[in-house]
C-alpha positions as CSV (number, residue, x, y, z in Angstrom):
1,X,116.4,-52.0,17.6
2,X,114.2,-54.4,15.8
3,X,110.6,-53.3,15.3
4,X,107.8,-54.9,17.4
5,X,105.3,-57.2,15.7
6,X,102.0,-55.6,14.7
7,X,99.8,-57.6,17.1
8,X,101.9,-56.5,20.0
9,X,101.5,-52.9,19.0
10,X,97.6,-53.4,18.9
11,X,97.6,-55.0,22.3
12,X,99.6,-52.2,23.8
13,X,97.2,-49.6,22.3
14,X,94.2,-51.4,23.8
15,X,95.8,-51.7,27.2
16,X,96.5,-47.9,27.2
17,X,93.0,-46.8,25.9
18,X,90.9,-48.9,28.2
19,X,91.7,-46.9,31.3
20,X,91.2,-43.7,29.4
21,X,87.8,-44.8,28.2
22,X,86.7,-46.0,31.6
23,X,87.8,-42.7,33.2
24,X,85.9,-40.7,30.6
25,X,82.7,-42.6,31.3
26,X,82.8,-41.8,35.0
27,X,83.5,-38.1,34.6
28,X,80.7,-35.6,33.3
29,X,81.2,-32.0,32.4
30,X,78.0,-29.9,33.0
31,X,77.7,-26.4,31.6
32,X,75.8,-23.4,33.1
33,X,72.6,-24.0,31.0
34,X,72.7,-27.8,31.6
35,X,71.7,-30.2,34.3
36,X,72.9,-33.7,34.9
37,X,70.3,-36.2,35.9
38,X,71.4,-39.6,37.0
39,X,70.2,-42.5,39.0
40,X,72.2,-44.6,41.4
41,X,71.1,-47.7,43.1
42,X,68.4,-46.1,45.3
43,X,67.6,-42.6,44.2
44,X,67.6,-40.0,41.4
45,X,69.9,-37.0,41.6
46,X,69.9,-33.7,39.7
47,X,73.1,-31.6,39.4
48,X,73.0,-28.1,38.0
49,X,76.1,-26.8,36.1
50,X,78.6,-25.5,35.8
51,X,80.3,-28.5,37.4
52,X,82.6,-31.5,36.7
53,X,80.9,-34.6,38.2
54,X,82.7,-37.9,38.9
55,X,80.3,-40.8,38.9
56,X,80.9,-44.1,40.5
57,X,80.7,-46.5,37.7
58,X,79.7,-49.3,40.0
59,X,76.6,-47.5,41.6
60,X,75.4,-45.3,38.7
61,X,72.6,-46.9,36.7
62,X,71.8,-44.1,34.1
63,X,72.8,-40.5,33.6
64,X,71.6,-37.8,31.2
65,X,72.7,-34.3,30.5
66,X,70.0,-31.9,29.1
67,X,69.5,-28.3,28.6
68,X,67.8,-26.3,31.3
69,X,64.5,-24.4,30.2
70,X,65.1,-20.7,29.5
71,X,62.1,-18.5,30.2
72,X,61.8,-15.1,28.7
73,X,60.4,-12.0,30.6
74,X,56.8,-12.8,29.6
75,X,57.0,-16.6,29.9
76,X,56.2,-19.1,32.5
77,X,56.0,-22.9,32.9
78,X,54.4,-25.4,35.2
79,X,56.6,-28.0,36.8
80,X,55.1,-31.1,38.4
81,X,57.0,-33.4,40.8
82,X,56.0,-36.9,39.7
83,X,56.9,-38.4,43.1
84,X,54.9,-36.1,45.3
85,X,52.4,-34.7,42.7
86,X,53.2,-31.2,43.7
87,X,53.0,-28.5,41.1
88,X,54.8,-25.1,41.0
89,X,55.0,-22.2,38.6
90,X,58.3,-20.9,37.3
91,X,58.2,-17.4,36.0
92,X,60.9,-15.9,33.8
93,X,63.2,-14.4,33.0
94,X,65.4,-17.2,34.3
95,X,66.7,-20.7,33.7
96,X,64.4,-23.3,35.2
97,X,66.5,-25.7,37.3
98,X,64.5,-28.9,37.8
99,X,64.6,-30.9,40.9
100,X,64.8,-34.7,41.0
101,X,61.6,-36.2,39.7
102,X,60.4,-32.8,38.2
103,X,58.7,-32.7,34.8
104,X,57.7,-29.6,32.8
105,X,53.9,-29.9,32.1
106,X,52.9,-26.6,30.4
107,X,54.7,-23.6,29.0
108,X,53.0,-20.4,28.1
109,X,53.1,-16.7,27.7
110,X,52.3,-14.4,30.6
111,X,49.2,-12.3,30.0
112,X,49.1,-8.5,29.8
113,X,45.7,-7.0,30.4
114,X,44.5,-3.7,29.0
115,X,42.2,-1.4,31.0
116,X,39.1,-2.8,29.4
117,X,40.1,-6.5,29.6
118,X,39.7,-9.1,32.4
119,X,40.4,-12.7,33.1
120,X,38.4,-15.4,34.9
121,X,40.4,-18.3,36.3
122,X,39.1,-21.5,38.0
123,X,41.2,-23.5,40.5
124,X,41.0,-27.2,39.4
125,X,41.6,-28.4,43.0
126,X,39.3,-26.1,45.0
127,X,36.9,-24.9,42.2
128,X,37.3,-21.3,43.3
129,X,37.0,-18.7,40.6
130,X,38.9,-15.4,40.7
131,X,38.7,-12.4,38.4
132,X,41.7,-10.4,37.3
133,X,40.9,-7.0,35.8
134,X,43.3,-4.8,33.8
135,X,45.5,-3.0,33.9
136,X,47.8,-5.9,34.8
137,X,51.1,-6.8,33.2
138,X,52.8,-10.2,33.0
139,X,50.0,-12.1,34.8
140,X,50.7,-15.8,35.4
141,X,48.0,-18.2,36.7
142,X,48.6,-20.4,39.7
143,X,49.6,-24.0,39.3
144,X,46.1,-25.5,39.4
145,X,44.3,-22.6,37.7
146,X,42.7,-22.8,34.2
147,X,40.9,-20.2,32.1
148,X,37.2,-20.2,32.6
149,X,36.4,-18.7,29.3
150,X,37.5,-19.9,25.8
151,X,40.3,-17.7,24.6
152,X,41.5,-16.6,28.0
153,X,41.0,-12.9,28.4
154,X,37.7,-11.1,27.7
155,X,36.9,-7.6,26.8
156,X,34.7,-5.6,29.1
157,X,31.4,-4.3,27.8
158,X,31.7,-0.6,27.0
159,X,28.2,1.0,27.6
160,X,27.3,4.4,26.3
161,X,24.9,6.8,28.1
162,X,21.9,5.4,26.3
163,X,22.9,1.7,26.5
164,X,22.3,-1.0,29.1
165,X,22.9,-4.7,29.5
166,X,21.3,-7.5,31.6
167,X,23.6,-9.7,33.6
168,X,22.6,-12.9,35.4
169,X,24.5,-14.5,38.3
170,X,24.4,-18.3,37.5
171,X,25.3,-19.1,41.1
172,X,22.3,-17.2,42.6
173,X,20.1,-16.7,39.6
174,X,20.0,-13.0,40.3
175,X,19.6,-10.6,37.3
176,X,20.9,-7.1,37.4
177,X,21.0,-4.2,35.0
178,X,24.1,-2.3,34.2
179,X,23.7,1.0,32.4
180,X,26.2,3.4,30.9
181,X,28.2,5.3,30.8
182,X,30.9,2.9,32.1
183,X,32.9,-0.3,31.6
184,X,31.1,-3.5,32.8
185,X,33.3,-6.4,33.9
186,X,31.7,-9.8,34.5
187,X,31.9,-11.3,37.9
188,X,32.9,-14.9,38.8
189,X,29.5,-16.4,37.9
190,X,28.1,-13.6,35.7
191,X,26.8,-14.1,32.2
192,X,25.4,-11.5,29.7
193,X,21.8,-11.9,28.5
194,X,21.1,-11.0,24.9
195,X,24.0,-8.5,24.7
196,X,23.8,-4.8,25.1
197,X,20.6,-2.8,24.1
198,X,19.7,0.8,23.6
199,X,17.6,2.5,26.3
200,X,14.4,4.2,25.2
201,X,14.3,7.9,24.7
202,X,10.7,9.0,25.2
203,X,9.3,12.0,23.5
204,X,6.6,14.2,25.1
205,X,3.8,12.2,23.5
206,X,5.2,8.7,24.1
207,X,5.1,6.3,27.0
208,X,6.2,2.8,27.8
209,X,4.8,0.0,30.1
210,X,7.0,-2.6,31.8
211,X,5.8,-5.8,33.5
212,X,7.8,-7.5,36.2
213,X,8.0,-11.2,35.5
214,X,8.4,-12.1,39.2
215,X,5.8,-9.9,40.8
216,X,3.5,-9.2,37.8
217,X,3.5,-5.5,38.7
218,X,3.2,-3.1,35.8
219,X,5.2,0.1,35.7
220,X,4.3,3.0,33.4
221,X,6.8,5.7,32.3
222,X,5.6,8.7,30.4
223,X,7.8,11.1,28.4
224,X,9.8,13.2,28.7
225,X,11.7,11.0,31.0
226,X,15.3,10.8,29.5
227,X,16.7,7.3,28.9
228,X,14.3,4.7,30.2
229,X,15.8,1.3,31.1
230,X,13.7,-1.8,32.2
231,X,14.3,-3.3,35.5
232,X,16.2,-6.6,36.0
233,X,13.0,-8.8,35.7
234,X,11.0,-6.4,33.6
235,X,9.9,-6.9,29.9
236,X,8.0,-4.6,27.6
237,X,4.2,-5.1,28.1
238,X,3.4,-3.8,24.5
239,X,5.0,-5.0,21.3
240,X,7.5,-2.6,20.0
241,X,8.3,-1.0,23.4
242,X,7.1,2.6,23.4
243,X,3.6,3.7,22.5
244,X,2.4,7.0,21.2
245,X,-0.1,8.7,23.3
246,X,-3.5,9.5,21.9
247,X,-3.6,13.1,20.6
248,X,-7.2,14.3,20.9
249,X,-8.4,17.4,19.2
250,X,-11.1,19.6,20.7
251,X,-13.9,17.7,18.8
252,X,-12.5,14.2,19.5
253,X,-12.9,11.6,22.3
254,X,-11.7,8.1,23.1
255,X,-13.1,5.4,25.5
256,X,-10.6,3.6,27.7
257,X,-11.3,0.4,29.7
258,X,-9.4,-0.8,32.7
259,X,-9.1,-4.6,32.1
260,X,-8.3,-5.2,35.8
261,X,-11.5,-3.6,37.1
262,X,-13.6,-3.4,33.9
263,X,-14.2,0.3,34.5
264,X,-14.6,2.5,31.4
265,X,-13.7,6.2,31.2
266,X,-14.1,8.7,28.5
267,X,-11.3,11.2,27.6
268,X,-12.2,14.2,25.6
269,X,-9.8,16.6,23.8
270,X,-7.9,18.8,23.7
271,X,-5.0,16.9,25.3
272,X,-2.7,13.9,25.2
273,X,-4.0,10.7,26.7
274,X,-1.6,8.1,28.3
275,X,-2.8,4.6,29.2
276,X,-2.5,3.2,32.7
277,X,-1.1,-0.2,33.6
278,X,-4.1,-2.2,32.7
279,X,-5.9,0.2,30.3
280,X,-6.8,-0.4,26.6
281,X,-8.4,1.8,24.0
282,X,-11.9,0.8,23.0
283,X,-12.2,1.1,19.1
284,X,-9.8,4.1,18.9
285,X,-10.6,7.8,18.9
286,X,-13.8,9.1,17.4
287,X,-15.2,12.5,16.5
288,X,-17.9,14.1,18.6
289,X,-21.3,14.7,17.0
290,X,-22.2,18.3,16.2
291,X,-25.9,18.6,17.2
292,X,-27.6,21.3,15.3
293,X,-30.9,22.2,13.7
294,X,-30.7,19.2,11.3
295,X,-28.8,16.7,13.4
296,X,-29.7,14.7,16.6
297,X,-28.0,11.8,18.3
298,X,-29.7,8.6,19.6
299,X,-27.8,7.4,22.7
300,X,-28.2,4.3,24.9
301,X,-27.0,4.0,28.4
302,X,-25.4,0.6,28.8
303,X,-25.9,0.6,32.6
304,X,-29.6,1.2,32.5
305,X,-30.3,0.1,28.9
306,X,-32.5,3.2,28.2
307,X,-32.3,5.2,25.0
308,X,-32.5,9.0,24.7
309,X,-32.5,11.5,21.9
310,X,-30.1,14.4,22.2
311,X,-31.2,17.5,20.4
312,X,-29.5,20.2,22.4
313,X,-27.3,22.3,20.1
314,X,-23.7,21.6,21.1
315,X,-20.8,19.2,20.5
316,X,-22.0,16.0,22.0
317,X,-19.5,13.6,23.9
318,X,-21.0,10.4,25.3
319,X,-20.5,9.7,29.1
320,X,-18.6,6.7,30.4
321,X,-21.7,4.5,30.3
322,X,-23.2,5.8,27.0
323,X,-22.8,4.7,23.4
324,X,-24.0,6.4,20.2
325,X,-26.4,4.2,18.4
326,X,-27.3,6.4,15.5
327,X,-26.9,10.0,14.2
328,X,-30.4,10.9,13.1
329,X,-30.9,13.6,10.5
330,X,-33.9,15.9,10.5
331,X,-36.6,14.3,8.5
332,X,-38.1,17.0,6.1
333,X,-41.2,16.5,4.0
334,X,-42.2,18.5,1.0
335,X,-45.8,19.7,0.5
336,X,-46.5,16.6,-1.6
337,X,-44.7,14.0,0.6
338,X,-45.8,11.9,3.5
339,X,-44.2,9.2,5.7
340,X,-45.2,6.7,8.4
341,X,-43.6,6.4,11.9
342,X,-44.0,3.2,13.9
343,X,-43.4,3.5,17.7
344,X,-42.3,0.8,20.2
345,X,-46.0,-0.3,20.6
346,X,-46.4,-0.9,16.9
347,X,-48.7,2.0,16.5
348,X,-48.4,4.0,13.2
349,X,-48.4,7.8,13.0
350,X,-48.8,9.5,9.7
351,X,-46.9,12.7,8.9
352,X,-47.8,15.0,6.0
353,X,-45.6,17.8,4.5
354,X,-48.8,19.9,3.9
355,X,-49.1,20.2,7.8
356,X,-46.7,22.9,9.1
357,X,-46.3,21.0,12.4
358,X,-45.4,17.7,10.8
359,X,-43.2,18.6,7.8
360,X,-39.9,18.4,9.8
361,X,-39.2,16.3,12.9
362,X,-36.5,14.0,14.4
363,X,-37.4,10.3,14.7
364,X,-38.0,9.6,18.4
365,X,-36.3,6.8,20.4
366,X,-37.7,3.3,19.9
367,X,-39.3,4.5,16.6
368,X,-38.6,3.7,13.0
369,X,-39.7,4.9,9.6
370,X,-42.1,2.3,7.9
371,X,-40.6,1.1,4.7
372,X,-42.9,0.1,2.0
373,X,-41.6,-2.4,-0.5
374,X,-43.2,-2.1,-3.8
375,X,-43.0,-4.0,-7.1
376,X,-41.2,-2.4,-10.1
377,X,-40.6,-3.2,-13.7
378,X,-43.1,-3.2,-16.6
379,X,-44.5,-6.5,-15.5
380,X,-43.9,-5.9,-11.7
381,X,-41.7,-8.9,-11.6
382,X,-39.3,-7.5,-8.9
383,X,-40.4,-6.5,-5.6
384,X,-37.4,-4.5,-4.3
385,X,-38.4,-0.9,-4.5
386,X,-38.0,0.5,-0.9
387,X,-40.0,3.7,-0.2
388,X,-39.9,5.6,3.1
389,X,-41.2,8.9,1.8
390,X,-44.3,8.6,-0.3
391,X,-45.0,11.0,-3.2
392,X,-48.7,12.0,-3.1
393,X,-48.7,13.7,-6.5
394,X,-50.4,12.1,-9.5
395,X,-47.9,10.2,-11.5
396,X,-47.7,7.8,-14.5
397,X,-47.0,4.1,-14.1
398,X,-46.4,1.9,-17.2
399,X,-47.4,-1.7,-17.4
400,X,-47.1,-4.7,-19.8
401,X,-48.9,-8.1,-19.7
402,X,-50.4,-10.8,-21.9
403,X,-54.0,-11.6,-22.6
404,X,-56.0,-13.6,-25.2
405,X,-58.9,-12.5,-27.4
406,X,-62.1,-14.5,-28.1
407,X,-60.5,-15.9,-31.3
408,X,-57.5,-17.2,-29.3
409,X,-55.0,-14.6,-30.3
410,X,-52.4,-13.9,-27.5
411,X,-51.6,-10.2,-27.3
412,X,-49.0,-8.3,-25.3
413,X,-50.6,-5.0,-24.1
414,X,-48.5,-2.0,-23.2
415,X,-50.0,1.0,-21.4
416,X,-49.8,3.4,-18.5
417,X,-51.8,4.4,-15.4
418,X,-52.2,8.0,-14.3
419,X,-52.9,7.6,-10.7
420,X,-52.3,9.0,-7.2
421,X,-52.5,8.0,-3.5
422,X,-55.7,9.5,-2.2
423,X,-55.9,7.8,1.3
424,X,-52.6,6.8,3.0
425,X,-54.2,5.2,6.0
426,X,-56.4,2.9,3.7
427,X,-53.4,2.0,1.6
428,X,-51.3,0.9,4.5
429,X,-54.2,-1.0,6.0
430,X,-55.1,-3.0,2.9
431,X,-51.9,-3.5,0.9
432,X,-48.1,-3.8,1.3
433,X,-47.5,-3.6,-2.5
434,X,-49.6,-0.8,-4.0
435,X,-48.1,-0.9,-7.5
436,X,-48.2,-4.7,-7.7
437,X,-51.8,-4.8,-6.6
438,X,-52.9,-2.1,-9.1
439,X,-51.2,-3.8,-12.0
440,X,-52.3,-7.3,-11.1
441,X,-55.9,-6.2,-10.7
442,X,-55.8,-4.3,-14.0
443,X,-54.3,-7.4,-15.7
444,X,-57.2,-9.5,-14.4
445,X,-59.8,-7.0,-15.7
446,X,-58.0,-6.8,-19.1
447,X,-57.9,-10.6,-19.4
448,X,-61.6,-10.8,-18.5
449,X,-62.7,-8.1,-21.0
450,X,-60.4,-8.9,-23.9
451,X,-61.4,-12.6,-23.8
452,X,-65.0,-11.5,-24.8
453,X,-64.0,-9.8,-28.0
454,X,-62.2,-10.9,-31.2
455,X,-59.0,-9.5,-32.5
456,X,-60.8,-7.3,-35.0
457,X,-63.1,-5.9,-32.3
458,X,-60.2,-5.3,-29.9
459,X,-58.3,-3.3,-32.6
460,X,-61.3,-0.9,-33.0
461,X,-62.3,-0.8,-29.3
462,X,-59.1,-1.2,-27.2
463,X,-59.4,2.4,-25.7
464,X,-63.1,1.6,-24.7
465,X,-61.9,-1.6,-23.1
466,X,-59.2,0.3,-21.2
467,X,-61.7,2.8,-20.0
468,X,-64.0,0.0,-18.7
469,X,-61.1,-1.6,-16.8
470,X,-60.8,1.2,-14.3
471,X,-64.2,3.0,-14.4
472,X,-66.4,-0.1,-13.9
473,X,-64.8,-1.1,-10.6
474,X,-67.7,-2.9,-9.1
475,X,-65.6,-4.1,-6.0
476,X,-64.2,-0.6,-5.3
477,X,-60.8,-2.3,-5.5
478,X,-58.9,0.9,-6.0
479,X,-60.8,3.2,-3.6
480,X,-60.6,0.5,-0.9
481,X,-56.8,0.7,-1.1
482,X,-56.8,4.5,-1.0
483,X,-55.8,4.8,-4.7
484,X,-57.4,7.0,-7.3
485,X,-57.0,6.1,-11.0
486,X,-57.4,9.2,-13.2
487,X,-56.9,7.3,-16.5
488,X,-55.8,4.1,-18.0
489,X,-54.4,4.0,-21.6
490,X,-53.3,1.3,-23.9
491,X,-50.3,2.8,-25.7
492,X,-49.5,-0.3,-27.8
493,X,-50.2,-3.9,-28.4
494,X,-48.6,-6.7,-30.3
495,X,-49.1,-10.4,-30.9
496,X,-47.2,-12.7,-28.6
497,X,-46.4,-15.3,-31.3
498,X,-44.3,-14.2,-34.2
499,X,-46.5,-16.1,-36.9
500,X,-49.6,-14.4,-35.7
501,X,-47.8,-11.1,-35.7
502,X,-46.7,-11.5,-39.2
503,X,-50.3,-12.3,-40.3
504,X,-51.6,-9.4,-38.4
505,X,-48.9,-7.2,-39.9
506,X,-49.9,-8.3,-43.4
507,X,-53.6,-7.5,-42.7
508,X,-52.7,-4.1,-41.3
509,X,-50.4,-3.5,-44.3
510,X,-53.2,-4.4,-46.8
511,X,-55.8,-2.3,-44.9
512,X,-53.3,0.5,-44.8
513,X,-52.6,0.2,-48.5
514,X,-56.3,0.2,-49.3
515,X,-56.9,3.2,-47.2
516,X,-53.9,4.9,-48.8
517,X,-55.2,4.1,-52.3
518,X,-58.7,5.4,-51.4
519,X,-57.2,8.5,-49.9
520,X,-54.9,9.0,-53.0
521,X,-57.9,8.6,-55.4
522,X,-60.0,11.0,-53.4
523,X,-57.1,13.4,-53.5
524,X,-56.7,13.1,-57.3
525,X,-60.5,13.5,-57.8
526,X,-60.4,16.6,-55.6
527,X,-57.4,17.9,-57.5
528,X,-59.1,17.4,-60.9
529,X,-62.3,19.0,-59.6
530,X,-60.4,21.9,-58.4
531,X,-58.6,22.1,-61.8
532,X,-62.0,22.1,-63.6
533,X,-63.4,24.7,-61.3
534,X,-60.3,26.7,-61.8
535,X,-60.6,26.5,-65.6
536,X,-64.2,27.7,-65.3
537,X,-63.3,30.5,-63.2
538,X,-60.4,31.3,-65.5
539,X,-62.6,31.4,-68.6
540,X,-65.2,33.5,-66.8
541,X,-62.5,36.0,-65.8
542,X,-61.0,35.9,-69.3
543,X,-64.4,36.8,-70.8
544,X,-64.8,39.6,-68.5
545,X,-61.3,40.7,-69.3
546,X,-62.0,40.7,-73.0
547,X,-65.1,42.8,-72.5
548,X,-63.3,45.2,-70.3
549,X,-60.3,45.4,-72.8
550,X,-62.8,46.0,-75.7
551,X,-64.5,48.8,-73.8
552,X,-61.2,50.2,-72.8
553,X,-59.9,50.0,-76.4
554,X,-62.9,51.6,-77.9
555,X,-62.8,54.4,-75.3
556,X,-59.1,54.8,-75.9
557,X,-59.6,54.9,-79.7
558,X,-62.3,57.5,-79.4
559,X,-60.1,59.6,-77.1
560,X,-57.1,59.3,-79.4
561,X,-59.3,60.1,-82.4
562,X,-60.7,63.1,-80.7
563,X,-57.2,64.1,-79.7
564,X,-55.9,63.7,-83.3
565,X,-58.9,65.5,-84.7
566,X,-58.3,68.3,-82.2
567,X,-54.7,68.5,-83.3
568,X,-55.5,68.6,-87.0
569,X,-58.3,71.1,-86.4
570,X,-55.9,73.3,-84.3
571,X,-53.1,72.9,-86.9
572,X,-55.3,73.8,-89.9
573,X,-57.0,76.7,-88.1
574,X,-53.6,78.1,-87.1
575,X,-52.3,77.7,-90.7
576,X,-55.4,79.5,-92.0
577,X,-54.8,82.3,-89.6
578,X,-51.1,82.6,-90.2
579,X,-51.2,81.7,-94.0
580,X,-54.7,82.6,-95.3
581,X,-53.5,82.1,-99.0
582,X,-52.3,78.4,-98.5
583,X,-54.5,75.9,-100.1
584,X,-55.9,72.8,-98.4
585,X,-53.7,70.2,-100.1
586,X,-50.6,72.0,-99.1
587,X,-51.7,72.2,-95.5
588,X,-52.4,68.4,-95.5
589,X,-49.0,67.7,-97.1
590,X,-47.3,69.8,-94.5
591,X,-49.3,67.9,-91.8
592,X,-48.1,64.5,-93.1
593,X,-44.5,65.7,-93.2
594,X,-44.7,66.7,-89.5
595,X,-46.1,63.3,-88.7
596,X,-43.1,61.6,-90.3
597,X,-40.8,63.7,-88.4
598,X,-42.5,62.6,-85.2
599,X,-42.2,59.0,-86.3
600,X,-38.4,59.5,-86.9
601,X,-38.0,61.1,-83.5
602,X,-39.8,58.3,-81.7
603,X,-37.7,55.6,-83.5
604,X,-34.4,57.4,-82.7
605,X,-35.2,56.9,-79.0
606,X,-35.8,53.2,-79.1
607,X,-34.6,49.9,-80.9
608,X,-37.3,50.0,-83.6
609,X,-36.5,49.9,-87.3
610,X,-37.9,52.2,-89.9
611,X,-38.6,51.1,-93.5
612,X,-39.4,53.6,-96.3
613,X,-40.7,52.6,-99.7
614,X,-39.3,54.2,-102.8
615,X,-42.4,56.2,-103.1
616,X,-41.6,57.7,-99.6
617,X,-38.0,58.8,-100.5
618,X,-36.1,60.0,-103.5
619,X,-33.4,57.3,-103.9
620,X,-30.6,57.4,-106.6
621,X,-27.9,54.7,-107.0
622,X,-24.6,55.5,-108.6
623,X,-22.1,52.8,-109.8
624,X,-18.4,53.8,-109.4
625,X,-16.4,50.9,-110.9
626,X,-12.6,50.6,-110.8
627,X,-10.3,48.4,-112.7
628,X,-8.7,46.5,-109.8
629,X,-12.1,45.6,-108.2
630,X,-13.6,42.3,-109.6
631,X,-17.3,41.8,-110.4
632,X,-17.9,40.0,-107.1
633,X,-16.6,42.8,-105.1
634,X,-18.6,45.3,-107.1
635,X,-21.7,43.4,-106.5
636,X,-21.0,43.2,-102.8
637,X,-20.3,46.9,-102.7
638,X,-23.5,47.7,-104.5
639,X,-25.5,45.4,-102.1
640,X,-23.9,47.1,-99.1
641,X,-24.7,50.5,-100.4
642,X,-28.3,49.5,-101.1
643,X,-28.6,48.0,-97.6
644,X,-27.2,51.1,-96.0
645,X,-29.6,53.4,-97.8
């Protein structure tokens, strides 16, 4: 059989495949996890597998096969029907079979809440809020619900025993306090204010004051009261919260004022003082005054305005209306002291230490010690010496001021007063500056008297001038002021100008040198005169000494002669008795020999030398020469021998 042409083969294949292709386009195979969505001429259809679907090719406009949504056990999705607008929630585990016109809007995980977690959901259609608290597993919101809080689930506030939290309801504005120990879940419209805080734990010496912001009422809680928590509308009245109560010792007190009524009360120790709702401390705690023999208290009553002096010996606490003005010590005066007390009428009272009744006293109310302000300094240039107790003893006071002599030499005088207060009443009556008045008056008198004399006259008479200054007081200036001047002395003076002082120094130096020379000459003359007088006296004494020595020597010679004669006489008489036949010359020769023996004996006891003449001794010299000794040695030996003999 002959083969067919190629174009016929192609035509045959096309004719066979066209029905097959047409048939395949009209048949859809839908699996279990798939859905067929197709549209005919008037509606949309949704077919869920597994199925084999034959579609009319002439009425079907569009068809689509897509996978069904598979939801796990903790998954959900929101499906919206675009034709009716209805929403529904599909919760797994399952395959979500969509209906015609359904669209999947949201897909999410189901929420699992712990015991301390919660959710707040708001319905977008109705606006209703609902709260879901744990423990809840696999929670799925309704179709129109959304999370009210960012992040979805919230953690409940875990409050301990000493913790609290303020919560406000935004719907009603109500504020409430939640305190531990517990878990706090927020309601639909609740909101926390400032987070959790610790409650106050008050000690026995602490307290706290709360003010209600709505009513203005103040509440006071004193320790020990456990954990203290403010009310919903309360805040701390005092900065820092708790306040320590005032701990008063037995000798302490404090004044407290009620700012609502203005009433003042005084609390004394020993105790703890707690403030009331409107009370405040006035100046803090103070120590009571120990009133004894040397201490008194001046007190003023603020209600009556009167003062009183408390002298009763005890620990003094002021009352509610009293204030302490001053603690007054006992004023004690020595025997030589005095003071002046001025009362409220201006009258002065004088107190003297010499008076036993006045030497110690307390200053009465409305009275003061009169202060005398005197001038001080050598020129009394500063008036700032404050005196309350006056020393009545005589005392020295130095001064210095300038004055001019008649020959126009300006001098600076230095001196001192020896003075005392003689009449205190007169002094207070006539002067307020006693030392200034004394020095100023003395300066005026010095200027007056010094101006009448020259410098030379002043140098010789300055002590007389100083005496005239205070003794010739014609106006009774000092006595009128109750002052007695015992003496006034000028202790030194100098020229105010340097050139004049140099000239005066030269004059004084020359005068001093002249006086020194005269004194020196007088001393030399006196010394010479004394030397002459001494020589005369010495010569007189020497003459007398010679006369006395002569008389003594003669007397001694006579005595020695008599003694020698007596010795010779006794010697010769004894020889004549013992040796009657010995002649006179032999006796005399024997006597001389004994005298030589005495001389030798006396010399042997001392350092004297004895020399004999050849006639007195029998001396013989022998010359023993040897061959080995030269002439010089012989001569030396002979000389030595002669010397030794």
